[in-house]
All heavy atoms as TSV, in Angstrom:
chain	resi	resn	atom	element	x	y	z
A	1	MET	N	N	0.861	-1.167	0.001
A	1	MET	CA	C	0.002	0.008	0.004
A	1	MET	C	C	0.894	1.234	0.001
A	1	MET	O	O	1.856	1.318	0.753
A	1	MET	CB	C	-0.901	-0.026	1.229
A	1	MET	CG	C	-1.887	1.085	1.268
A	1	MET	SD	S	-3.061	0.993	2.658
A	1	MET	CE	C	-4.143	-0.284	2.097
A	2	LYS	N	N	0.557	2.197	-0.823
A	2	LYS	CA	C	1.313	3.441	-0.912
A	2	LYS	C	C	0.834	4.421	0.157
A	2	LYS	O	O	-0.270	4.294	0.676
A	2	LYS	CB	C	1.121	4.067	-2.285
A	2	LYS	CG	C	1.698	3.228	-3.413
A	2	LYS	CD	C	1.479	3.912	-4.728
A	2	LYS	CE	C	2.064	3.063	-5.851
A	2	LYS	NZ	N	1.869	3.691	-7.126
A	3	LEU	N	N	1.665	5.407	0.458
A	3	LEU	CA	C	1.328	6.410	1.454
A	3	LEU	C	C	0.015	7.097	1.121
A	3	LEU	O	O	-0.829	7.309	1.988
A	3	LEU	CB	C	2.441	7.430	1.623
A	3	LEU	CG	C	2.186	8.543	2.640
A	3	LEU	CD1	C	1.917	7.979	4.020
A	3	LEU	CD2	C	3.322	9.517	2.672
A	4	ASP	N	N	-0.194	7.450	-0.140
A	4	ASP	CA	C	-1.437	8.095	-0.547
A	4	ASP	C	C	-2.652	7.233	-0.231
A	4	ASP	O	O	-3.702	7.736	0.160
A	4	ASP	CB	C	-1.433	8.451	-2.030
A	4	ASP	CG	C	-0.552	9.654	-2.348
A	4	ASP	OD1	O	-0.280	10.456	-1.417
A	4	ASP	OD2	O	-0.117	9.779	-3.492
A	5	ASP	N	N	-2.497	5.918	-0.391
A	5	ASP	CA	C	-3.603	5.008	-0.076
A	5	ASP	C	C	-3.919	5.056	1.416
A	5	ASP	O	O	-5.083	5.020	1.806
A	5	ASP	CB	C	-3.246	3.570	-0.488
A	5	ASP	CG	C	-3.078	3.414	-1.978
A	5	ASP	OD1	O	-3.665	4.225	-2.748
A	5	ASP	OD2	O	-2.338	2.508	-2.382
A	6	ILE	N	N	-2.864	5.110	2.224
A	6	ILE	CA	C	-3.062	5.183	3.684
A	6	ILE	C	C	-3.724	6.518	4.051
A	6	ILE	O	O	-4.678	6.572	4.812
A	6	ILE	CB	C	-1.738	5.005	4.428
A	6	ILE	CG1	C	-1.176	3.584	4.186
A	6	ILE	CG2	C	-1.914	5.250	5.926
A	6	ILE	CD1	C	0.234	3.381	4.668
A	7	LEU	N	N	-3.186	7.614	3.492
A	7	LEU	CA	C	-3.704	8.955	3.804
A	7	LEU	C	C	-5.168	9.113	3.413
A	7	LEU	O	O	-5.939	9.792	4.087
A	7	LEU	CB	C	-2.867	10.019	3.100
A	7	LEU	CG	C	-1.424	10.145	3.559
A	7	LEU	CD1	C	-0.689	11.122	2.667
A	7	LEU	CD2	C	-1.348	10.590	5.003
A	8	ASN	N	N	-5.551	8.507	2.296
A	8	ASN	CA	C	-6.911	8.689	1.764
A	8	ASN	C	C	-7.880	7.595	2.195
A	8	ASN	O	O	-9.028	7.588	1.759
A	8	ASN	CB	C	-6.855	8.794	0.239
A	8	ASN	CG	C	-6.087	10.004	-0.216
A	8	ASN	OD1	O	-6.222	11.073	0.359
A	8	ASN	ND2	N	-5.245	9.833	-1.213
A	9	ALA	N	N	-7.410	6.676	3.022
A	9	ALA	CA	C	-8.278	5.586	3.482
A	9	ALA	C	C	-9.373	6.109	4.384
A	9	ALA	O	O	-9.208	7.151	5.040
A	9	ALA	CB	C	-7.445	4.535	4.235
A	10	LYS	N	N	-10.478	5.399	4.425
A	10	LYS	CA	C	-11.580	5.768	5.315
A	10	LYS	C	C	-11.104	5.770	6.764
A	10	LYS	O	O	-11.509	6.615	7.565
A	10	LYS	CB	C	-12.743	4.779	5.124
A	10	LYS	CG	C	-13.945	5.107	5.934
A	10	LYS	CD	C	-15.092	4.151	5.621
A	10	LYS	CE	C	-16.305	4.489	6.477
A	10	LYS	NZ	N	-17.404	3.566	6.202
A	11	ASP	N	N	-10.236	4.815	7.109
A	11	ASP	CA	C	-9.662	4.715	8.464
A	11	ASP	C	C	-8.143	4.614	8.292
A	11	ASP	O	O	-7.607	3.506	8.166
A	11	ASP	CB	C	-10.218	3.492	9.180
A	11	ASP	CG	C	-9.727	3.367	10.603
A	11	ASP	OD1	O	-8.805	4.097	11.004
A	11	ASP	OD2	O	-10.284	2.529	11.318
A	12	PRO	N	N	-7.422	5.748	8.283
A	12	PRO	CA	C	-5.976	5.713	8.062
A	12	PRO	C	C	-5.217	4.866	9.068
A	12	PRO	O	O	-4.244	4.202	8.712
A	12	PRO	CB	C	-5.559	7.187	8.156
A	12	PRO	CG	C	-6.789	7.948	7.810
A	12	PRO	CD	C	-7.916	7.118	8.353
A	13	ALA	N	N	-5.644	4.861	10.324
A	13	ALA	CA	C	-4.952	4.055	11.327
A	13	ALA	C	C	-5.061	2.560	10.990
A	13	ALA	O	O	-4.079	1.830	11.092
A	13	ALA	CB	C	-5.520	4.340	12.718
A	14	ALA	N	N	-6.220	2.137	10.558
A	14	ALA	CA	C	-6.409	0.715	10.169
A	14	ALA	C	C	-5.622	0.395	8.915
A	14	ALA	O	O	-5.014	-0.677	8.816
A	14	ALA	CB	C	-7.887	0.429	9.946
A	15	ALA	N	N	-5.577	1.325	7.970
A	15	ALA	CA	C	-4.797	1.109	6.750
A	15	ALA	C	C	-3.311	1.015	7.059
A	15	ALA	O	O	-2.603	0.175	6.485
A	15	ALA	CB	C	-5.064	2.222	5.738
A	16	LEU	N	N	-2.832	1.834	7.996
A	16	LEU	CA	C	-1.441	1.771	8.401
A	16	LEU	C	C	-1.161	0.431	9.102
A	16	LEU	O	O	-0.165	-0.226	8.814
A	16	LEU	CB	C	-1.097	2.937	9.327
A	16	LEU	CG	C	0.318	2.975	9.882
A	16	LEU	CD1	C	1.353	2.967	8.775
A	16	LEU	CD2	C	0.483	4.212	10.770
A	17	ARG	N	N	-2.056	0.019	9.987
A	17	ARG	CA	C	-1.912	-1.287	10.659
A	17	ARG	C	C	-1.825	-2.406	9.639
A	17	ARG	O	O	-0.946	-3.252	9.697
A	17	ARG	CB	C	-3.089	-1.521	11.599
A	17	ARG	CG	C	-3.005	-2.877	12.322
A	17	ARG	CD	C	-4.296	-3.252	12.998
A	17	ARG	NE	N	-5.322	-3.478	11.973
A	17	ARG	CZ	C	-6.546	-2.964	12.002
A	17	ARG	NH1	N	-6.958	-2.221	13.014
A	17	ARG	NH2	N	-7.408	-3.206	11.030
A	18	ASP	N	N	-2.713	-2.406	8.672
A	18	ASP	CA	C	-2.712	-3.445	7.637
A	18	ASP	C	C	-1.407	-3.432	6.834
A	18	ASP	O	O	-0.879	-4.507	6.491
A	18	ASP	CB	C	-3.904	-3.273	6.694
A	18	ASP	CG	C	-5.241	-3.498	7.392
A	18	ASP	OD1	O	-5.252	-4.057	8.510
A	18	ASP	OD2	O	-6.261	-3.098	6.793
A	19	SER	N	N	-0.871	-2.248	6.563
A	19	SER	CA	C	0.384	-2.149	5.821
A	19	SER	C	C	1.558	-2.683	6.625
A	19	SER	O	O	2.429	-3.369	6.087
A	19	SER	CB	C	0.646	-0.694	5.436
A	19	SER	OG	O	-0.327	-0.256	4.506
A	20	VAL	N	N	1.576	-2.351	7.921
A	20	VAL	CA	C	2.648	-2.857	8.782
A	20	VAL	C	C	2.621	-4.384	8.826
A	20	VAL	O	O	3.651	-5.052	8.648
A	20	VAL	CB	C	2.521	-2.262	10.205
A	20	VAL	CG1	C	3.422	-2.970	11.193
A	20	VAL	CG2	C	2.822	-0.763	10.187
A	21	ILE	N	N	1.454	-4.946	9.040
A	21	ILE	CA	C	1.305	-6.402	9.115
A	21	ILE	C	C	1.648	-7.050	7.771
A	21	ILE	O	O	2.345	-8.080	7.727
A	21	ILE	CB	C	-0.103	-6.775	9.588
A	21	ILE	CG1	C	-0.261	-6.326	11.061
A	21	ILE	CG2	C	-0.361	-8.278	9.446
A	21	ILE	CD1	C	-1.676	-6.403	11.583
A	22	ALA	N	N	1.198	-6.459	6.666
A	22	ALA	CA	C	1.481	-7.026	5.339
A	22	ALA	C	C	2.975	-7.019	5.027
A	22	ALA	O	O	3.461	-7.862	4.298
A	22	ALA	CB	C	0.727	-6.239	4.276
A	23	ALA	N	N	3.699	-6.086	5.627
A	23	ALA	CA	C	5.140	-6.003	5.408
A	23	ALA	C	C	5.920	-6.913	6.352
A	23	ALA	O	O	7.134	-6.901	6.366
A	23	ALA	CB	C	5.601	-4.554	5.578
A	24	GLY	N	N	5.191	-7.693	7.171
A	24	GLY	CA	C	5.843	-8.619	8.077
A	24	GLY	C	C	6.105	-8.040	9.459
A	24	GLY	O	O	6.797	-8.636	10.265
A	25	GLY	N	N	5.546	-6.860	9.716
A	25	GLY	CA	C	5.734	-6.217	11.011
A	25	GLY	C	C	4.773	-6.725	12.056
A	25	GLY	O	O	3.894	-7.551	11.779
A	26	PHE	N	N	4.890	-6.209	13.257
A	26	PHE	CA	C	4.029	-6.593	14.382
A	26	PHE	C	C	3.230	-5.399	14.827
A	26	PHE	O	O	3.733	-4.282	14.898
A	26	PHE	CB	C	4.904	-7.098	15.549
A	26	PHE	CG	C	4.110	-7.428	16.766
A	26	PHE	CD1	C	3.356	-8.584	16.837
A	26	PHE	CD2	C	4.118	-6.576	17.856
A	26	PHE	CE1	C	2.612	-8.885	17.970
A	26	PHE	CE2	C	3.392	-6.878	18.992
A	26	PHE	CZ	C	2.634	-8.033	19.044
A	27	TRP	N	N	1.960	-5.602	15.116
A	27	TRP	CA	C	1.074	-4.528	15.583
A	27	TRP	C	C	0.362	-5.037	16.818
A	27	TRP	O	O	-0.468	-5.945	16.756
A	27	TRP	CB	C	0.050	-4.179	14.506
A	27	TRP	CG	C	-0.765	-2.972	14.825
A	27	TRP	CD1	C	-1.845	-2.919	15.647
A	27	TRP	CD2	C	-0.564	-1.651	14.336
A	27	TRP	NE1	N	-2.352	-1.667	15.702
A	27	TRP	CE2	C	-1.575	-0.844	14.895
A	27	TRP	CE3	C	0.354	-1.059	13.486
A	27	TRP	CZ2	C	-1.681	0.514	14.639
A	27	TRP	CZ3	C	0.241	0.276	13.229
A	27	TRP	CH2	C	-0.756	1.056	13.788
A	28	ALA	N	N	0.693	-4.495	17.973
A	28	ALA	CA	C	0.026	-4.866	19.229
A	28	ALA	C	C	-1.324	-4.160	19.270
A	28	ALA	O	O	-1.460	-3.044	18.774
A	28	ALA	CB	C	0.864	-4.451	20.411
A	29	GLU	N	N	-2.305	-4.798	19.818
A	29	GLU	CA	C	-3.620	-4.177	19.984
A	29	GLU	C	C	-3.662	-3.532	21.369
A	29	GLU	O	O	-3.984	-4.176	22.362
A	29	GLU	CB	C	-4.735	-5.214	19.819
A	29	GLU	CG	C	-4.857	-5.764	18.425
A	29	GLU	CD	C	-5.163	-4.715	17.353
A	29	GLU	OE1	O	-5.768	-3.678	17.654
A	29	GLU	OE2	O	-4.759	-4.942	16.215
A	30	PRO	N	N	-3.296	-2.254	21.447
A	30	PRO	CA	C	-3.201	-1.581	22.738
A	30	PRO	C	C	-4.533	-1.048	23.214
A	30	PRO	O	O	-5.495	-0.962	22.460
A	30	PRO	CB	C	-2.270	-0.414	22.433
A	30	PRO	CG	C	-2.690	-0.029	21.039
A	30	PRO	CD	C	-2.971	-1.370	20.349
A	31	ASN	N	N	-4.553	-0.651	24.491
A	31	ASN	CA	C	-5.709	0.115	24.950
A	31	ASN	C	C	-5.465	1.577	24.573
A	31	ASN	O	O	-4.383	1.954	24.167
A	31	ASN	CB	C	-5.950	-0.076	26.449
A	31	ASN	CG	C	-4.810	0.443	27.276
A	31	ASN	OD1	O	-4.273	1.513	27.045
A	31	ASN	ND2	N	-4.429	-0.313	28.300
A	32	SER	N	N	-6.449	2.425	24.712
A	32	SER	CA	C	-6.330	3.794	24.231
A	32	SER	C	C	-5.588	4.714	25.185
A	32	SER	O	O	-5.385	5.876	24.871
A	32	SER	CB	C	-7.737	4.369	23.980
A	32	SER	OG	O	-8.458	4.382	25.180
A	33	THR	N	N	-5.123	4.207	26.315
A	33	THR	CA	C	-4.411	5.054	27.269
A	33	THR	C	C	-2.930	4.689	27.385
A	33	THR	O	O	-2.225	5.263	28.200
A	33	THR	CB	C	-5.051	4.966	28.663
A	33	THR	OG1	O	-4.981	3.622	29.123
A	33	THR	CG2	C	-6.495	5.436	28.622
A	34	ALA	N	N	-2.470	3.733	26.572
A	34	ALA	CA	C	-1.069	3.319	26.633
A	34	ALA	C	C	-0.250	4.045	25.573
A	34	ALA	O	O	-0.739	4.362	24.491
A	34	ALA	CB	C	-0.970	1.816	26.407
A	35	LEU	N	N	0.997	4.300	25.894
A	35	LEU	CA	C	1.905	4.884	24.920
A	35	LEU	C	C	2.111	3.874	23.790
A	35	LEU	O	O	2.342	2.702	24.052
A	35	LEU	CB	C	3.247	5.215	25.578
A	35	LEU	CG	C	4.287	5.881	24.663
A	35	LEU	CD1	C	3.780	7.247	24.216
A	35	LEU	CD2	C	5.600	6.042	25.416
A	36	PHE	N	N	1.974	4.329	22.569
A	36	PHE	CA	C	2.077	3.440	21.398
A	36	PHE	C	C	3.074	4.066	20.441
A	36	PHE	O	O	3.055	5.266	20.202
A	36	PHE	CB	C	0.711	3.313	20.731
A	36	PHE	CG	C	0.583	2.162	19.792
A	36	PHE	CD1	C	0.393	0.872	20.260
A	36	PHE	CD2	C	0.676	2.349	18.417
A	36	PHE	CE1	C	0.263	-0.205	19.408
A	36	PHE	CE2	C	0.562	1.270	17.535
A	36	PHE	CZ	C	0.339	0.002	18.036
A	37	GLU	N	N	3.954	3.247	19.912
A	37	GLU	CA	C	4.999	3.726	19.010
A	37	GLU	C	C	4.976	2.918	17.728
A	37	GLU	O	O	4.891	1.695	17.756
A	37	GLU	CB	C	6.355	3.555	19.715
A	37	GLU	CG	C	7.499	4.181	19.010
A	37	GLU	CD	C	8.757	4.169	19.879
A	37	GLU	OE1	O	8.703	3.799	21.058
A	37	GLU	OE2	O	9.812	4.527	19.324
A	38	ILE	N	N	5.052	3.626	16.605
A	38	ILE	CA	C	5.054	2.981	15.286
A	38	ILE	C	C	6.352	3.362	14.586
A	38	ILE	O	O	6.677	4.543	14.471
A	38	ILE	CB	C	3.859	3.477	14.426
A	38	ILE	CG1	C	2.537	3.148	15.099
A	38	ILE	CG2	C	3.940	2.866	13.021
A	38	ILE	CD1	C	1.355	3.848	14.449
A	39	HIS	N	N	7.077	2.340	14.130
A	39	HIS	CA	C	8.254	2.543	13.258
A	39	HIS	C	C	7.961	1.746	12.009
A	39	HIS	O	O	7.888	0.512	12.047
A	39	HIS	CB	C	9.522	2.011	13.917
A	39	HIS	CG	C	9.984	2.856	15.054
A	39	HIS	ND1	N	10.857	3.907	14.895
A	39	HIS	CD2	C	9.691	2.817	16.364
A	39	HIS	CE1	C	11.067	4.469	16.064
A	39	HIS	NE2	N	10.372	3.828	16.977
A	40	PHE	N	N	7.793	2.428	10.893
A	40	PHE	CA	C	7.471	1.751	9.649
A	40	PHE	C	C	8.009	2.580	8.473
A	40	PHE	O	O	7.848	3.795	8.446
A	40	PHE	CB	C	5.947	1.600	9.518
A	40	PHE	CG	C	5.487	0.877	8.287
A	40	PHE	CD1	C	5.877	-0.424	8.017
A	40	PHE	CD2	C	4.641	1.504	7.372
A	40	PHE	CE1	C	5.458	-1.090	6.882
A	40	PHE	CE2	C	4.217	0.857	6.238
A	40	PHE	CZ	C	4.626	-0.453	5.987
A	41	ALA	N	N	8.677	1.917	7.566
A	41	ALA	CA	C	9.205	2.556	6.352
A	41	ALA	C	C	10.149	3.709	6.673
A	41	ALA	O	O	10.160	4.717	5.982
A	41	ALA	CB	C	8.067	3.011	5.447
A	42	GLY	N	N	10.897	3.564	7.758
A	42	GLY	CA	C	11.860	4.618	8.124
A	42	GLY	C	C	11.250	5.828	8.781
A	42	GLY	O	O	11.903	6.844	8.953
A	43	VAL	N	N	9.985	5.743	9.169
A	43	VAL	CA	C	9.277	6.868	9.772
A	43	VAL	C	C	8.740	6.402	11.135
A	43	VAL	O	O	8.308	5.267	11.275
A	43	VAL	CB	C	8.098	7.333	8.889
A	43	VAL	CG1	C	7.305	8.431	9.524
A	43	VAL	CG2	C	8.612	7.764	7.514
A	44	ALA	N	N	8.776	7.305	12.130
A	44	ALA	CA	C	8.285	6.968	13.462
A	44	ALA	C	C	7.136	7.884	13.846
A	44	ALA	O	O	7.069	9.051	13.436
A	44	ALA	CB	C	9.407	7.113	14.475
A	45	GLY	N	N	6.225	7.349	14.629
A	45	GLY	CA	C	5.119	8.106	15.186
A	45	GLY	C	C	4.803	7.578	16.576
A	45	GLY	O	O	4.809	6.371	16.802
A	46	VAL	N	N	4.590	8.492	17.527
A	46	VAL	CA	C	4.320	8.112	18.921
A	46	VAL	C	C	3.070	8.839	19.377
A	46	VAL	O	O	2.883	10.015	19.047
A	46	VAL	CB	C	5.501	8.476	19.819
A	46	VAL	CG1	C	5.220	8.129	21.267
A	46	VAL	CG2	C	6.767	7.787	19.361
A	47	GLY	N	N	2.243	8.178	20.170
A	47	GLY	CA	C	1.067	8.821	20.720
A	47	GLY	C	C	0.437	7.970	21.800
A	47	GLY	O	O	0.868	6.838	22.057
A	48	ILE	N	N	-0.570	8.510	22.437
A	48	ILE	CA	C	-1.330	7.761	23.428
A	48	ILE	C	C	-2.393	6.965	22.656
A	48	ILE	O	O	-3.341	7.534	22.153
A	48	ILE	CB	C	-1.984	8.691	24.469
A	48	ILE	CG1	C	-0.922	9.514	25.180
A	48	ILE	CG2	C	-2.818	7.876	25.467
A	48	ILE	CD1	C	0.112	8.705	25.950
A	49	GLY	N	N	-2.169	5.677	22.536
A	49	GLY	CA	C	-3.062	4.811	21.760
A	49	GLY	C	C	-2.632	4.758	20.313
A	49	GLY	O	O	-1.886	5.597	19.805
A	50	ALA	N	N	-3.116	3.737	19.619
A	50	ALA	CA	C	-2.718	3.499	18.229
A	50	ALA	C	C	-3.204	4.606	17.293
A	50	ALA	O	O	-2.487	5.001	16.372
A	50	ALA	CB	C	-3.261	2.151	17.758
A	51	GLU	N	N	-4.376	5.136	17.542
A	51	GLU	CA	C	-4.914	6.167	16.638
A	51	GLU	C	C	-4.061	7.438	16.672
A	51	GLU	O	O	-3.715	7.995	15.633
A	51	GLU	CB	C	-6.364	6.488	16.975
A	51	GLU	CG	C	-6.991	7.427	15.978
A	51	GLU	CD	C	-8.487	7.588	16.161
A	51	GLU	OE1	O	-9.142	6.657	16.648
A	51	GLU	OE2	O	-8.981	8.670	15.813
A	52	GLU	N	N	-3.675	7.875	17.873
A	52	GLU	CA	C	-2.825	9.082	17.974
A	52	GLU	C	C	-1.431	8.822	17.403
A	52	GLU	O	O	-0.871	9.695	16.751
A	52	GLU	CB	C	-2.737	9.527	19.427
A	52	GLU	CG	C	-4.002	10.123	19.977
A	52	GLU	CD	C	-4.447	11.379	19.206
A	52	GLU	OE1	O	-3.600	12.227	18.892
A	52	GLU	OE2	O	-5.650	11.476	18.902
A	53	ALA	N	N	-0.891	7.623	17.636
A	53	ALA	CA	C	0.416	7.286	17.079
A	53	ALA	C	C	0.333	7.232	15.546
A	53	ALA	O	O	1.259	7.693	14.869
A	53	ALA	CB	C	0.907	5.951	17.624
A	54	ALA	N	N	-0.743	6.705	15.005
A	54	ALA	CA	C	-0.919	6.666	13.565
A	54	ALA	C	C	-1.020	8.076	12.992
A	54	ALA	O	O	-0.421	8.354	11.938
A	54	ALA	CB	C	-2.172	5.861	13.195
A	55	LYS	N	N	-1.714	8.974	13.675
A	55	LYS	CA	C	-1.788	10.371	13.212
A	55	LYS	C	C	-0.400	10.994	13.188
A	55	LYS	O	O	-0.042	11.700	12.233
A	55	LYS	CB	C	-2.718	11.184	14.115
A	55	LYS	CG	C	-4.187	10.887	13.933
A	55	LYS	CD	C	-5.010	11.722	14.878
A	55	LYS	CE	C	-6.475	11.362	14.810
A	55	LYS	NZ	N	-7.276	12.140	15.781
A	56	ALA	N	N	0.378	10.738	14.260
A	56	ALA	CA	C	1.739	11.287	14.304
A	56	ALA	C	C	2.597	10.682	13.203
A	56	ALA	O	O	3.404	11.385	12.567
A	56	ALA	CB	C	2.360	11.009	15.686
A	57	TRP	N	N	2.433	9.365	12.940
A	57	TRP	CA	C	3.192	8.721	11.869
A	57	TRP	C	C	2.831	9.334	10.518
A	57	TRP	O	O	3.706	9.613	9.703
A	57	TRP	CB	C	2.937	7.216	11.846
A	57	TRP	CG	C	3.798	6.490	10.871
A	57	TRP	CD1	C	5.014	5.953	11.096
A	57	TRP	CD2	C	3.521	6.290	9.478
A	57	TRP	NE1	N	5.512	5.404	9.938
A	57	TRP	CE2	C	4.609	5.599	8.926
A	57	TRP	CE3	C	2.449	6.612	8.646
A	57	TRP	CZ2	C	4.664	5.235	7.586
A	57	TRP	CZ3	C	2.490	6.241	7.311
A	57	TRP	CH2	C	3.597	5.563	6.792
A	58	LEU	N	N	1.554	9.531	10.278
A	58	LEU	CA	C	1.113	10.107	8.999
A	58	LEU	C	C	1.673	11.501	8.806
A	58	LEU	O	O	2.114	11.851	7.686
A	58	LEU	CB	C	-0.409	10.118	8.909
A	58	LEU	CG	C	-1.056	8.734	8.802
A	58	LEU	CD1	C	-2.547	8.822	9.087
A	58	LEU	CD2	C	-0.802	8.145	7.430
A	59	GLN	N	N	1.695	12.321	9.840
A	59	GLN	CA	C	2.255	13.659	9.744
A	59	GLN	C	C	3.743	13.597	9.427
A	59	GLN	O	O	4.257	14.340	8.583
A	59	GLN	CB	C	2.029	14.449	11.025
A	59	GLN	CG	C	0.600	14.853	11.240
A	59	GLN	CD	C	0.392	15.555	12.577
A	59	GLN	OE1	O	1.177	15.395	13.513
A	59	GLN	NE2	N	-0.686	16.301	12.667
A	60	ALA	N	N	4.463	12.699	10.112
A	60	ALA	CA	C	5.892	12.536	9.858
A	60	ALA	C	C	6.157	12.015	8.454
A	60	ALA	O	O	7.109	12.448	7.799
A	60	ALA	CB	C	6.498	11.604	10.908
A	61	ALA	N	N	5.322	11.099	7.979
A	61	ALA	CA	C	5.486	10.560	6.619
A	61	ALA	C	C	5.256	11.649	5.565
A	61	ALA	O	O	6.000	11.748	4.598
A	61	ALA	CB	C	4.539	9.384	6.398
A	62	LYS	N	N	4.243	12.477	5.785
A	62	LYS	CA	C	3.985	13.589	4.855
A	62	LYS	C	C	5.177	14.533	4.804
A	62	LYS	O	O	5.610	14.959	3.739
A	62	LYS	CB	C	2.736	14.358	5.273
A	62	LYS	CG	C	1.443	13.662	5.015
A	62	LYS	CD	C	0.298	14.580	5.490
A	62	LYS	CE	C	-0.970	13.834	5.694
A	62	LYS	NZ	N	-2.038	14.685	6.234
A	63	LEU	N	N	5.713	14.869	5.992
A	63	LEU	CA	C	6.856	15.754	6.076
A	63	LEU	C	C	8.060	15.152	5.359
A	63	LEU	O	O	8.768	15.831	4.622
A	63	LEU	CB	C	7.197	16.069	7.534
A	63	LEU	CG	C	8.380	17.016	7.759
A	63	LEU	CD1	C	8.114	18.381	7.142
A	63	LEU	CD2	C	8.635	17.140	9.239
A	64	ALA	N	N	8.285	13.874	5.567
A	64	ALA	CA	C	9.410	13.190	4.928
A	64	ALA	C	C	9.263	13.217	3.408
A	64	ALA	O	O	10.245	13.404	2.688
A	64	ALA	CB	C	9.505	11.746	5.430
A	65	MET	N	N	8.052	13.038	2.917
A	65	MET	CA	C	7.818	13.064	1.483
A	65	MET	C	C	8.026	14.471	0.921
A	65	MET	O	O	8.587	14.653	-0.161
A	65	MET	CB	C	6.395	12.593	1.135
A	65	MET	CG	C	6.230	11.120	1.276
A	65	MET	SD	S	4.561	10.590	0.811
A	65	MET	CE	C	4.489	11.076	-0.890
A	66	ASP	N	N	7.563	15.479	1.685
A	66	ASP	CA	C	7.680	16.865	1.224
A	66	ASP	C	C	9.132	17.358	1.188
A	66	ASP	O	O	9.476	18.250	0.418
A	66	ASP	CB	C	6.863	17.794	2.107
A	66	ASP	CG	C	5.364	17.587	1.914
A	66	ASP	OD1	O	4.967	16.975	0.920
A	66	ASP	OD2	O	4.598	18.037	2.798
A	67	THR	N	N	9.976	16.792	2.054
A	67	THR	CA	C	11.362	17.248	2.152
A	67	THR	C	C	12.350	16.313	1.469
A	67	THR	O	O	13.539	16.560	1.481
A	67	THR	CB	C	11.774	17.445	3.626
A	67	THR	OG1	O	11.634	16.193	4.317
A	67	THR	CG2	C	10.936	18.517	4.290
A	68	ALA	N	N	11.849	15.232	0.864
A	68	ALA	CA	C	12.730	14.271	0.181
A	68	ALA	C	C	13.335	14.925	-1.044
A	68	ALA	O	O	12.656	15.682	-1.758
A	68	ALA	CB	C	11.952	13.028	-0.207
A	69	PRO	N	N	14.609	14.616	-1.313
A	69	PRO	CA	C	15.272	15.215	-2.502
A	69	PRO	C	C	14.700	14.689	-3.798
A	69	PRO	O	O	14.132	13.693	-3.923
A	69	PRO	CB	C	16.730	14.791	-2.348
A	69	PRO	CG	C	16.783	13.767	-1.296
A	69	PRO	CD	C	15.484	13.783	-0.578
């Protein structure tokens, strides 16, 4: 799945989870009050719960794409 597919998905956090798992990664099913960290495709995102971490990852991925040479 491409970044645009994740960004434009109905549920970007779920699309990111599916991409991580499809790439052979591990995705823990956390509660919404635990610190959650995502490292995928050279980009990191951290937040309280998977949804906030996914939002942080998506912002970091957009920034990485915008600043890539």
